[in-house]
C-alpha positions as CSV (number, residue, x, y, z in Angstrom):
1,M,-18.6,18.5,34.2
2,A,-21.6,20.5,33.1
3,K,-23.6,22.1,35.9
4,A,-27.3,21.3,35.9
5,Q,-29.6,24.2,35.6
6,Q,-31.3,25.2,38.8
7,P,-34.9,24.1,39.3
8,G,-37.5,26.7,38.3
9,K,-35.3,28.6,35.9
10,V,-35.7,27.9,32.2
11,S,-33.7,29.9,29.7
12,A,-34.7,30.9,26.2
13,F,-31.9,28.5,25.0
14,V,-33.5,25.5,26.8
15,K,-37.0,26.5,25.6
16,A,-35.9,26.6,22.0
17,L,-34.5,23.1,22.2
18,K,-37.2,21.5,24.3
19,P,-39.4,20.4,21.2
20,A,-36.3,18.6,19.9
21,Q,-35.3,16.7,23.1
22,E,-35.1,13.4,21.2
23,A,-32.7,14.8,18.7
24,V,-30.5,16.2,21.5
25,K,-30.5,12.8,23.2
26,V,-29.3,11.1,20.0
27,A,-26.7,13.7,19.3
28,S,-25.3,13.5,22.9
29,E,-24.1,9.9,22.1
30,T,-21.9,11.2,19.2
31,K,-18.1,10.8,19.9
32,R,-16.0,13.8,18.9
33,S,-13.2,13.0,16.3
34,S,-10.9,15.4,14.4
35,F,-10.9,15.0,10.6
36,F,-7.4,14.7,9.1
37,D,-6.2,15.7,5.7
38,N,-4.6,12.5,4.4
39,N,-1.2,14.3,3.9
40,D,-1.2,15.2,7.6
41,L,-0.5,11.5,8.3
42,S,3.0,11.8,6.7
43,A,3.9,14.3,9.4
44,M,2.1,12.4,12.2
45,Y,4.1,9.2,11.4
46,K,7.2,11.2,10.5
47,L,7.4,9.6,7.0
48,N,9.9,10.5,4.4
49,D,9.7,9.8,0.7
50,G,9.1,6.0,0.2
51,D,8.3,5.3,3.9
52,S,5.1,3.6,4.9
53,A,3.2,2.8,8.1
54,S,0.1,0.8,8.9
55,F,-2.8,1.4,11.3
56,T,-6.2,-0.1,12.1
57,A,-9.5,1.8,11.5
58,D,-13.3,1.4,11.6
59,L,-15.4,2.2,8.7
60,V,-17.7,5.2,9.5
61,S,-19.5,5.9,6.2
62,C,-19.5,5.0,2.6
63,K,-20.9,7.2,-0.2
64,A,-21.4,6.7,-4.0
65,D,-22.1,10.0,-5.7
66,V,-21.0,12.4,-8.5
67,H,-19.1,15.6,-8.4
68,D,-21.5,18.6,-8.5
69,K,-19.0,21.2,-9.7
70,G,-15.5,21.7,-11.0
71,D,-13.6,19.9,-13.8
72,Y,-15.1,16.6,-13.0
73,Q,-18.7,17.7,-12.6
74,G,-21.1,14.8,-13.2
75,L,-18.5,12.1,-12.9
76,P,-18.9,9.3,-10.3
77,Y,-16.8,8.4,-7.3
78,V,-17.0,6.4,-4.1
79,S,-15.6,7.7,-0.8
80,F,-15.0,5.8,2.4
81,T,-14.6,7.6,5.8
82,Y,-12.7,5.8,8.6
83,N,-12.0,6.4,12.3
84,I,-8.4,5.5,13.1
85,T,-8.2,3.1,16.1
86,S,-4.4,2.6,16.6
87,G,-1.2,4.5,16.4
88,P,-0.4,8.2,16.9
89,A,-3.4,9.4,14.9
90,K,-5.9,7.3,16.9
91,G,-9.3,9.0,17.2
92,S,-8.9,11.0,14.0
93,M,-11.0,10.6,10.8
94,I,-9.6,10.1,7.3
95,S,-11.2,9.7,3.9
96,I,-10.2,7.4,1.1
97,F,-11.6,8.8,-2.2
98,M,-11.9,6.5,-5.2
99,P,-12.8,8.1,-8.6
100,L,-14.4,5.9,-11.2
101,Y,-12.8,7.9,-14.0
102,S,-9.3,8.5,-15.2
103,R,-7.3,11.5,-14.0
104,R,-4.4,10.9,-16.5
105,A,-3.8,13.6,-19.0
106,E,-4.2,11.3,-22.0
107,D,-7.8,10.2,-21.1
108,K,-8.8,12.6,-18.3
109,G,-12.5,12.2,-17.4
110,E,-13.1,9.0,-19.3
111,I,-14.7,6.0,-17.5
112,T,-13.0,2.8,-18.5
113,D,-12.6,-0.7,-17.1
114,D,-9.2,0.3,-15.8
115,S,-10.6,3.2,-13.8
116,V,-13.5,1.2,-12.4
117,K,-11.5,-1.9,-11.4
118,W,-10.2,-0.3,-8.2
119,I,-13.6,0.1,-6.6
120,M,-14.4,-3.5,-7.6
121,Q,-11.3,-4.7,-5.8
122,E,-12.2,-2.5,-2.7
123,F,-15.7,-4.1,-2.5
124,Q,-14.1,-7.6,-2.9
125,L,-12.0,-6.9,0.1
126,F,-15.3,-6.3,2.1
127,G,-16.5,-9.7,1.0
128,Y,-18.6,-8.8,-2.1
129,E,-18.6,-11.0,-5.2
130,T,-18.5,-8.4,-8.0
131,D,-18.8,-10.7,-11.1
132,G,-21.3,-9.1,-13.5
133,W,-22.0,-6.1,-11.4
134,S,-24.0,-3.1,-12.8
135,P,-23.7,0.5,-11.8
136,A,-26.7,0.0,-9.5
137,D,-24.8,-2.8,-7.7
138,I,-21.9,-0.5,-6.9
139,E,-24.3,2.1,-5.4
140,G,-26.2,-0.6,-3.6
141,A,-23.0,-2.0,-2.0
142,A,-22.0,1.5,-0.9
143,N,-25.4,2.1,0.7
144,E,-25.3,-1.3,2.4
145,L,-22.0,-0.6,4.0
146,N,-23.1,2.9,5.0
147,D,-26.3,1.7,6.6
148,S,-24.9,-1.3,8.4
149,D,-25.0,-1.3,12.2
150,E,-21.9,-3.4,12.3
151,K,-19.4,-1.7,10.1
152,P,-16.1,-3.5,9.3
153,S,-12.7,-2.9,10.8
154,V,-9.6,-2.8,8.5
155,T,-5.9,-2.3,8.3
156,I,-4.8,0.7,6.2
157,R,-1.3,1.4,4.9
158,V,-0.1,5.0,4.3
159,T,2.8,5.5,2.0
160,A,4.6,8.8,1.5
161,T,5.7,9.6,-2.0
162,K,6.7,12.8,-3.8
163,S,4.4,13.9,-6.5
164,K,6.0,13.7,-10.0
165,S,3.5,15.8,-11.9
166,G,0.7,18.4,-11.7
167,K,0.3,21.3,-9.4
168,S,1.7,19.3,-6.4
169,I,5.0,18.3,-8.2
170,G,7.7,17.8,-5.6
171,K,5.3,17.8,-2.7
172,L,5.2,14.9,-0.3
173,M,1.8,13.1,-0.7
174,A,0.2,10.4,1.4
175,N,-1.3,7.4,-0.5
176,L,-3.8,5.4,1.5
177,R,-4.8,1.8,0.7
178,V,-6.9,-0.7,2.7
179,I,-4.8,-3.9,2.8
180,K,-6.8,-6.1,5.1
181,L,-10.3,-6.8,6.5
182,L,-10.0,-7.5,10.2
183,S,-11.9,-10.4,11.8
184,D,-13.7,-10.1,15.1
185,E,-10.8,-11.9,16.8
186,E,-8.3,-9.6,15.4
187,V,-10.3,-6.5,16.5
188,A,-10.4,-8.0,20.0
189,D,-6.6,-8.6,19.9
190,E,-6.0,-5.1,18.7
191,E,-7.9,-3.7,21.8
192,V,-5.7,-5.9,24.1
193,E,-2.5,-4.7,22.3
194,D,-3.6,-1.1,22.7
195,A,-4.0,-1.6,26.5
196,E,-0.6,-3.4,26.7
197,E,1.1,-0.6,24.7
198,E,-0.2,1.9,27.2
199,E,1.3,-0.1,30.0
200,V,4.6,-0.5,28.2
201,E,4.7,3.3,27.6
202,E,4.3,3.9,31.3
203,D,7.1,1.4,32.1
204,T,9.4,2.9,29.5
205,E,9.1,6.3,31.2
206,E,10.5,4.8,34.4
207,A,13.4,3.1,32.6
208,T,17.0,4.2,33.7
209,D,19.5,6.0,31.5
210,S,21.8,3.0,31.5
211,D,19.1,0.8,30.0
212,D,18.6,3.3,27.2
213,E,22.3,3.5,26.5
214,E,22.6,-0.3,26.3
215,A,19.6,-0.4,23.9
216,E,21.3,2.2,21.7
217,E,24.5,0.3,21.6
218,E,22.7,-2.9,20.6
219,E,20.9,-1.1,17.9
220,E,24.1,0.4,16.5
221,E,25.6,-3.1,16.3
222,E,22.6,-4.7,14.6
223,T,21.5,-2.0,12.2
224,P,24.4,-2.4,9.7
225,K,23.9,-6.2,9.6
226,A,20.2,-5.8,9.0
227,K,20.8,-3.3,6.2
228,A,23.3,-5.5,4.5
229,S,20.9,-8.5,4.7
230,A,18.1,-6.4,3.2
231,K,20.3,-5.2,0.3
232,S,21.5,-8.7,-0.5
233,S,18.2,-10.4,-0.4
234,T,16.3,-8.4,-3.0
235,K,16.8,-8.2,-6.8
236,Y,15.6,-4.6,-7.2
237,K,16.4,-1.5,-5.1
238,V,14.4,1.7,-4.3
239,G,14.3,3.9,-7.4
240,D,14.6,1.1,-9.9
241,S,12.2,1.1,-12.9
242,C,10.3,-2.2,-13.6
243,L,7.4,-3.7,-15.5
244,F,4.4,-4.9,-13.4
245,T,1.4,-6.7,-14.8
246,D,-1.7,-6.2,-12.7
247,P,-3.2,-9.6,-12.1
248,G,-6.7,-8.0,-11.8
249,S,-6.7,-6.4,-15.2
250,G,-3.8,-8.0,-17.1
251,D,-2.5,-4.5,-17.9
252,T,1.3,-3.9,-17.8
253,F,2.6,-0.7,-16.2
254,T,6.1,0.8,-16.0
255,V,6.6,1.4,-12.3
256,Q,9.2,2.6,-9.9
257,V,10.2,0.8,-6.7
258,T,9.4,3.1,-3.7
259,T,9.8,0.8,-0.7
260,I,11.2,-2.7,0.2
261,N,9.8,-4.4,3.3
262,K,10.5,-8.0,4.2
263,G,11.3,-9.0,0.6
264,K,8.1,-7.4,-0.8
265,Y,8.0,-4.2,-2.8
266,G,6.0,-1.0,-2.8
267,I,5.7,0.3,-6.4
268,E,4.0,3.2,-8.2
269,S,3.2,4.4,-11.6
270,D,2.2,7.9,-12.6
271,D,-1.4,7.3,-11.3
272,F,-1.4,4.3,-9.0
273,V,0.4,2.8,-6.0
274,W,0.7,-0.9,-5.1
275,E,2.0,-2.5,-1.9
276,D,3.2,-6.0,-1.0
277,I,4.2,-6.9,-4.5
278,Q,6.3,-10.1,-4.8
279,E,9.6,-10.0,-6.7
280,K,8.4,-12.7,-9.1
281,D,5.7,-10.3,-10.4
282,L,8.3,-7.7,-11.5
283,K,10.5,-7.6,-14.5
284,P,13.3,-5.2,-15.4
285,A,12.2,-2.3,-17.5
286,P,13.7,-2.2,-21.0
287,A,16.8,-0.1,-21.2
288,K,16.4,3.2,-22.9
289,P,18.3,3.4,-26.2
290,A,21.5,5.4,-26.0
291,A,21.4,8.8,-27.5
292,K,23.2,9.1,-30.8
293,K,26.3,11.2,-30.9
294,K,26.3,14.1,-33.2
295,K,28.9,14.0,-35.9
């Protein structure tokens, strides 16, 4: 605890800040939070290629702006900053960056309906009706979210995938996507669950070695059955190539299955990642023609 200054003694430091007492008071209410590089989440959650995890978070800020330097100078983007409220990274800040331009080699830097649709879908999740929006509407929605006194809470999924191209080829990357807007009731339930989890952790530390051994034996017995069930209940497996038609744009992409969770698929193309895709929305990719043998 900080020790109050003795009466009658005023330092140069205090004198310098005295004219800005109101600013000091406002700043004193700020809560410290570390800022994570998104890829740190893969290590925090111990994710391997294709693994995913979910956590809750509160929106902290939202900004619509353009790059002021670099290869994408002058091109627009929207960024969302969140404070993580559950899981091992609780209390840390993350950023979800959404460019409104293509980063694919064939149309790099171009602004198309395909590159802008992602931000429209993001604002739709926050409850906005985006039909007929103009560029000013996008900026207005970002400013409204940023300036709101009651910012929304969400569930975010992080998926670890190895980069297949560019300077980061082979490197494990973390793809973040907001998958759900939480209601007030769900936020309250999350707070209760956090408190219960803390109690469970304390109880777990007091558990006996025999209890741990029994749990391990049960897990060993159930795991093969669970794995067999998962394999038999899905048409595609991790690594399969498929065709996926995005219901938002109608565009068809060649994708690769990266995760399978409760009968739903995580898939990715060269530029995008989708989660919770139903099997009926996927089709087998056409087989590549066999190479002709040389005579």
